[in-house]
N, C-alpha and C positions, 0 to 999 in steps of 0.2 A: 284498196286499203294502203297505202303504202309505209313504209316500213317510219317513216317518222309523224305516221300520224296518232291520232289517239280515240281509241272510238269516245260516240257522246255522250254524255251520263243522260242516264235514262230520265225522261221526268217524272218527279214526284208529286200531286200535286197534297200529301202531304207537307212536304217541303216549304212549297207555294202559299199553304195556309198557316204554314210558321212562320216564315218569315212575313205575312206582314198582318198578324194578328194584332192591331193596335187595343182591344180591350186584354188579353193575357201581358201586352209590353206594357200597360198603363194600370195592371189593375192592383197595384199598392194605392193609389190615388183615389179610388172607388171604394178598396176599403178602409181607407183612414175614413171615409164621410166629406171629405174635403169636398169629393166631385162627383155628379152625377152625369148621367148621361141624357140632353136635352131631347124629350119626345118629339119634339117638328124632324129631327134628320140626326140622332145620336151621336153626335158631337160633344166631347169631354165639354161641360161648364163647370166651374166653380158653384158654389151651390152660396156662400155667404160673401160676398166684395165687402173688405174692410178692411181701413189701416193697421198696419202691425203694431197693436200697442206697446209690445216689447223691443219697437227698435232702438238701436244705440244711434241713430243716423238720424241727423236734421239734413234734410234736403234743401239745395236752395235753387234749385233748376232739373225736371227731368232730362234728358236725353233724348230729343225726339226718333222715331226707330228705335231705340233699345227696348226689347222684350225681356228681360232677363228672368222672370220669372219662367217664362216658358226653357227658356233657351236651359239655363244654369239649373232651375228647382226640378226639372221635369226633364229634360232630354241627357242632361250631363249626369242630374244625382240618381233620377229613377232609371234611366238608361244603360247608360253610357260606364255608370258605374258596376252595373251587375256584367258586363262581358268581363272577358278572360282577361288576366295582363297579355298586355301587345294587341288588343281587340278594341280596349276603350279607348275614347276620340274627345275632345275636345268642339262643341258644337261650332260648325261652320260660320255663323255671325258675331261667335265670342271672338275668333279671329281676328277679327276686325275692329275690335274695341281696343283702346290706349287709352292708359289712365296716368296721367301727371298728378305723384302721389306728392304727397306734404305729412310730413311726420314730427308731429309736435311734441316736445320734452315736458311737457307741463299743461294744469287745466289752464293758466293765462294765458297760454298760447294757443290752448284751443280756441278762448272763445276767441281771440282775437282773428284767428285763421277765419271763424266764424262771418265775423265782420267784413272781411277780404276778401269772400266769397259773394258774399252779398253784393257789395262795390264793383265787383269781376260783372257777376249777371251771366257765369257761364254754366253749363250742368255740373253740376258739385253734389257734394255733400259731405260731411264734415262728423265727426263723434270719438266714441269709446271705441277699443280696439278689444271686444269679449272674445273672439275665435282664438284658442289656442294654435291653428296655426300658424298665427301673424306677431313678430316681435314688437313692443312698444306697446303701449298705452294710449297711446290715442291716433287719429289718422283722419286723413283727410284726401280726396279724389275727384277730379277734376277729368270727365269722359270728351271723349273723342274716335270720329269714324274711321282716322284711320292714320299711319306710323306721320306724314305728314305734317298732317293738324296736331298731332301729340308734340312733336317738334318747337310748333308754332306756341301752343296752346304753353308749352315747358317755359318758351322765353318770357311771355305776357305775364305767369303766375311768380318766374323767378324776379321779374322788376318789382313786381307788387309786391315779394314777401322784402326785397331787399329795401324798400324804403318802408317798410313798416319797425317801430321803434322796438316791439319784442319778439318779430316773429325774425330778424334780420341772421341773430345770431344761430339760424338752422344751418346757414349758408357758409361760416365756418371749421363746419363739421366734415371731412377730404377724406376719400380714400387714397391710397396710392398710387394712383391717376390722377387724382386732383380733381377729381365728381366728387358732385356734392350726393353726401348721405343722408340726408332729410328733406330733401327735393329731387326727385327722381320719375324717368318716365317708365313707365312697364306695359305687360302684352297682356291684358284681360285679365283672370285671376287668379290668385295666387295659388287656390284648390287646385288649380288646370296642371300647375305645373310639378305639382305635390305628385298629383296622382299620375299622367300620363307624361312628363318628361318637360324638358329646356323648351320654351313658347320659339326659340330660333328654329324646333326640328320639328316643327308640326306641320301634317297636310291635313287633306281636305280629302276623302275615297269617295269611289261613287259609290260603295255601303253607307257610308254614312250619311250621305245625301240621300239615300232613298230610303232611310228609316228618319231624317229630319222631315223630308218631305209629306211623309203618310201623315206624323206626328203634328205637323203644321195643317194638315187636312181637314184634319176631325178636332179641331181643339177651337175652342171658341175665341176671338181676338175680343176682347172689352170697349179695346184703344180709348182705356181712361186713363188721364192726366192726373192722378192722387195729387193732391196740395196739403199739406200739414197744416191745419190749424192754431194757433196763437197756443191754446190753451194744451195742445199737443206737443209743441216745442216745451213750454214750461215743464212737461212729468221727465223731457228727454235730460233739461240741463239739470234737471234736481240729481238724476244717478251719475248726469255728469261730476256732477260736485262730491257725491259719495263715495263714488268710483275714486276719485285723485284722493278722498282720507283714507281708502280701504288699501288703498296702492301706496302711501307715504307721499303724495304731495301735498308741499308744505302750502303751494300756493291757492291752495282747495279755500286758505284764511279771509282770502282779499273777496269773495263771497260770502261770508257767513259772519262778517264785521268781526273777525278776528277770534271766535268765539272758535271752538273746536265741535264737532258733532255729539262727541260723546263726553262726559267730564273723564279726566286722568285718576287709574284706581289709586289705592293706598299702595305703598311701597315701601319694605323693611329691610331692604339691606345697606350696609355700612352705619352700622345703628352711632359711631360713636361719632357722623355727621350731624344725627340725631339732636345727640345729645348738646354738643357744641351749637345747634342754633336753639335752641331750647334756654340757652343763657343769658 
C-alpha cells in the first residue's frame, strides 16, 4: 500500500440494511395509520384517498407530472427533515419547480385573481395564506417545470394583471431595483429555503438520489387528477370571506351585502359624546 492509499472501509451488512430500510425510514406514515403496506407487493399505499376538506386553496388546473404529496410531504417532511443540519436536502424534482407568485392585498383582489387564473387556464391555485412562515394574507401560484418556462409564465401573468382594473395596482409596489414585489418568480416551496437555505445554492447529491429512488420504488402512484367540485369551492370561498373579516380586510363587505359577519359590541368610552348624541 502506498503512502497516499487509504484502507477500504470494511463491509457492514448492518449499515447496508440501515441505508435501505424503507420501512424504518417511513415508519411515521404507518404509525399515523394513513398508509399501509399493500399485500400484493409490500408497497406503501394510502388507506383513504379524498380531497383535503381543510385546504385553503382553489386549484384551477393541476400541473402534469407533479407529485407534491410524495416529494414535499413525504420525502422532505418525513425523511429530509429528520437528517442533521447540513444533510437535509430539497427533493430533486422540487428543484425543477418554478412558481409565478401573485400576492393580493385584499379579498376583492383574491376573487379577481381567481377569475384571472380561470381565464388563463394555466396550472395554478389561489387562496388564503394560513402558513405561519408566509408573509401576507392571500396568495396565487402558477406552476412551471423550468426557469425558462417560469419567465414566460411571468410575462403572461404580468400582462393579464396589468389589464385587470382591480389587480393592476399590485404592479405599482416595487423594490429598490424596480422589481415588482407583489408579482414574482420563485423556485419551489418557501419552506425549503427556510430549512435548507438559498435556492440558488441547492445541490442534488448521490446520497439523496439513492434515497429518493428507494422511496419512489416502494410507493404506489395513484396517478389521480383530483378535481374540486363546486360544492367544495363553496366551502373554501366561505372561509376566504371569514378570513378577511378576521384580519381586518374591509373588502369582505362586498360579498356580504355590506353586512358585518357579527354585530358590533356595545362600547362605553367617551361618555360625553353619548350624552350629546342623545340630546
